[in-house]
Backbone bond lengths (Angstrom), bond angles and torsions (degrees), N, CA, C in turn:
res aa  C-N    CA-C-N  psi(-1)  N-CA   C-N-CA  omega(-1)  CA-C   N-CA-C  phi
1 M - - - 1.446 - - 1.508 111.22 -
2 K 1.318 117.46 -38.59 1.478 121.88 178.43 1.471 109.88 -63.45
3 N 1.344 116.86 -43.86 1.450 122.78 -179.89 1.525 110.58 -63.37
4 F 1.288 119.08 -41.60 1.442 126.13 177.70 1.538 109.18 -59.01
5 F 1.349 115.94 -47.94 1.425 121.10 179.59 1.529 113.67 -61.02
6 K 1.345 116.27 -40.89 1.485 119.89 178.69 1.474 113.22 -67.30
7 S 1.341 117.34 -37.14 1.478 118.31 178.69 1.519 112.65 -69.61
8 N 1.305 113.55 -37.04 1.521 118.58 178.71 1.547 109.25 -69.91
9 L 1.334 117.38 -35.70 1.436 123.52 178.70 1.552 108.50 -62.66
10 Y 1.303 117.10 -48.86 1.453 121.63 179.67 1.502 110.63 -61.27
11 K 1.327 117.90 -41.30 1.494 120.00 177.41 1.548 110.66 -63.06
12 V 1.267 118.06 -43.99 1.469 121.07 179.76 1.527 110.27 -61.57
13 I 1.345 113.01 -46.04 1.520 118.27 179.49 1.556 111.16 -59.96
14 V 1.313 116.23 -42.78 1.485 120.44 177.24 1.482 112.20 -64.12
15 I 1.336 116.62 -44.13 1.478 120.99 178.90 1.583 109.82 -63.05
16 I 1.309 118.67 -41.79 1.433 121.72 179.73 1.496 108.86 -64.75
17 F 1.362 116.39 -42.37 1.451 120.14 -178.99 1.548 109.93 -64.69
18 L 1.300 117.87 -39.69 1.475 120.34 -179.25 1.535 111.07 -69.54
19 V 1.305 116.07 -36.82 1.482 119.64 175.48 1.500 108.85 -63.25
20 Y 1.311 118.17 -43.25 1.448 121.52 179.09 1.524 111.68 -63.36
21 V 1.291 115.66 -43.12 1.499 118.26 178.16 1.540 111.29 -63.05
22 V 1.271 117.04 -44.87 1.507 120.13 176.74 1.517 110.24 -58.90
23 Y 1.303 117.53 -45.24 1.476 122.07 179.87 1.522 110.89 -58.36
24 V 1.329 115.50 -47.52 1.470 122.02 -178.06 1.528 109.80 -64.09
25 L 1.305 118.80 -45.15 1.435 123.26 178.77 1.583 110.71 -60.27
26 Y 1.319 113.09 -44.35 1.471 116.75 179.64 1.544 112.45 -62.31
27 T 1.327 116.41 -44.82 1.502 118.47 -178.81 1.516 109.69 -67.93
28 Q 1.324 118.26 -36.60 1.424 120.55 -179.75 1.498 108.78 -67.97
29 Q 1.283 120.40 -40.29 1.467 122.42 -178.72 1.571 108.97 -67.43
30 T 1.312 116.40 -38.01 1.469 119.28 174.92 1.553 110.24 -61.52
31 K 1.283 117.25 -42.39 1.474 119.60 179.67 1.536 109.34 -65.42
32 L 1.329 117.17 -42.85 1.493 120.87 -179.42 1.499 110.39 -62.98
33 D 1.342 118.55 -37.77 1.441 121.66 175.69 1.503 113.23 -62.25
34 N 1.343 113.82 -44.07 1.468 119.88 177.74 1.539 110.47 -62.58
35 Y 1.352 115.49 -42.45 1.491 118.46 178.37 1.542 111.66 -64.91
36 A 1.321 117.85 -34.71 1.442 120.53 176.37 1.533 111.37 -64.87
37 K 1.311 115.48 -43.47 1.486 119.26 178.20 1.508 109.79 -63.64
38 D 1.312 117.75 -42.09 1.519 119.79 177.34 1.459 110.55 -62.01
39 K 1.302 117.69 -42.67 1.478 121.58 179.56 1.511 111.45 -59.83
40 Q 1.245 118.08 -44.79 1.482 123.68 177.84 1.514 110.99 -64.98
41 Y 1.315 117.39 -39.42 1.460 119.86 177.00 1.485 111.52 -64.60
42 Y 1.364 117.65 -42.20 1.475 118.62 -179.81 1.488 111.40 -73.08
43 K 1.346 118.79 -30.67 1.506 119.32 173.09 1.505 110.02 -62.17
44 D 1.303 117.89 -42.49 1.448 122.72 -179.52 1.545 108.83 -63.47
45 Q 1.341 116.36 -44.65 1.454 120.45 178.41 1.523 110.95 -58.99
46 I 1.314 115.20 -43.75 1.474 118.49 -179.35 1.518 111.53 -64.18
47 A 1.329 118.15 -40.78 1.447 122.29 178.83 1.520 109.50 -64.79
48 D 1.328 118.77 -41.00 1.461 119.78 177.79 1.516 112.29 -65.16
49 L 1.316 115.49 -41.40 1.453 119.29 -177.76 1.503 109.60 -70.14
50 N 1.363 118.39 -37.36 1.462 117.24 176.37 1.534 112.97 -64.74
51 E 1.301 114.74 -36.81 1.503 119.52 175.28 1.556 109.26 -63.50
52 Q 1.253 117.88 -43.62 1.468 122.04 178.71 1.537 110.19 -64.30
53 K 1.340 117.87 -38.22 1.418 123.95 176.68 1.540 112.77 -60.40
54 E 1.348 114.21 -45.35 1.440 119.69 179.50 1.549 110.43 -65.68
55 E 1.334 118.97 -39.16 1.417 121.12 175.14 1.556 112.43 -60.49
56 L 1.331 113.71 -42.96 1.486 117.55 178.88 1.474 112.55 -68.09
57 I 1.332 118.79 -31.91 1.474 120.89 176.79 1.557 109.67 -66.18
58 V 1.310 115.07 -43.59 1.506 120.30 177.42 1.517 109.16 -60.71
59 E 1.337 116.26 -44.63 1.426 120.06 -177.62 1.553 111.50 -65.59
60 K 1.317 114.94 -37.36 1.472 121.52 178.29 1.508 110.19 -65.14
61 E 1.322 118.36 -38.31 1.440 122.12 178.37 1.517 111.98 -66.97
62 N 1.373 116.84 -32.82 1.447 120.38 -175.94 1.526 113.26 -95.71
63 V 1.322 119.81 -0.40 1.445 119.81 -172.80 1.497 112.53 -64.25
64 N 1.261 121.46 -28.84 1.474 123.72 179.60 1.509 116.34 -95.37
65 S 1.320 113.17 4.19 1.494 117.42 178.85 1.525 110.11 -76.13
66 P 1.340 116.96 143.60 1.478 118.42 179.79 1.513 114.46 -59.21
67 E 1.336 119.97 -31.27 1.425 123.23 -179.86 1.558 108.77 -66.09
68 Y 1.338 116.59 -43.45 1.450 120.32 -178.78 1.519 109.90 -66.26
69 I 1.298 116.91 -44.38 1.445 118.43 179.46 1.503 112.28 -61.80
70 E 1.332 117.18 -41.11 1.428 122.07 177.87 1.582 110.55 -63.06
71 D 1.324 115.64 -43.21 1.469 117.94 177.86 1.526 111.97 -61.80
72 V 1.294 115.96 -44.58 1.492 118.00 179.87 1.498 109.62 -63.99
73 A 1.318 119.72 -42.03 1.488 122.27 -179.06 1.534 109.53 -63.17
74 R 1.329 117.72 -38.92 1.469 120.07 179.85 1.471 112.05 -73.10
75 E 1.313 119.13 -50.80 1.481 122.79 -171.68 1.512 112.47 -77.76
76 K 1.301 120.26 -43.73 1.462 120.37 -171.26 1.541 111.78 -100.39
77 L 1.313 118.53 -26.82 1.437 120.28 -176.53 1.511 113.55 -109.22
78 D 1.320 116.48 -0.64 1.498 121.16 -176.20 1.548 113.69 48.74
79 M 1.294 114.71 43.89 1.495 119.00 178.53 1.558 104.46 -106.30
80 Y 1.374 113.21 151.70 1.443 122.52 -178.02 1.506 111.72 -134.89
81 L 1.285 117.43 161.88 1.474 122.10 177.66 1.551 108.13 -69.62
82 P 1.310 116.58 152.95 1.473 119.85 175.89 1.529 108.75 -63.73
83 N 1.325 115.12 148.06 1.450 121.96 -179.55 1.523 113.46 65.06
84 E 1.340 118.41 15.23 1.479 120.51 178.17 1.541 106.26 -97.01
85 K 1.341 113.62 135.96 1.412 119.56 177.29 1.537 108.87 -88.37
86 V 1.319 112.67 134.36 1.482 119.89 -178.36 1.501 108.91 -117.47
87 Y 1.270 118.16 129.29 1.450 123.69 179.90 1.546 107.13 -109.82
88 V 1.303 116.59 129.59 1.433 123.11 -178.24 1.537 107.88 -107.34
89 D 1.282 117.93 126.67 1.474 123.57 173.29 1.538 109.49 -81.23
90 I 1.306 116.31 110.93 1.452 119.97 -179.03 1.508 114.98 -80.87
91 N 1.342 116.56 -7.10 1.440 122.82 -178.33 1.562 112.79 -82.94
92 K 1.266 119.81 4.11 1.448 121.74 -179.07 1.410 113.10 -78.37
């Protein structure tokens, strides 16, 4: 009877240990999957920000050009060249 109890005790301990190992592996895999998603999200963010940075660099280089100044004056300030005819669409 004592031998039977010991063998069953070892089986129960092994089963509990295996269940624990499976649980730990599952939770770790879930965390790794979340970290992989976060990593991809941050890579995408970095790519977007680098693209925006390049656009800003180009804009910075062109900010003092006469064409850029004229575009800003026309689009944002509603300014026009002297002797230029301006047509306004009243249907807007």
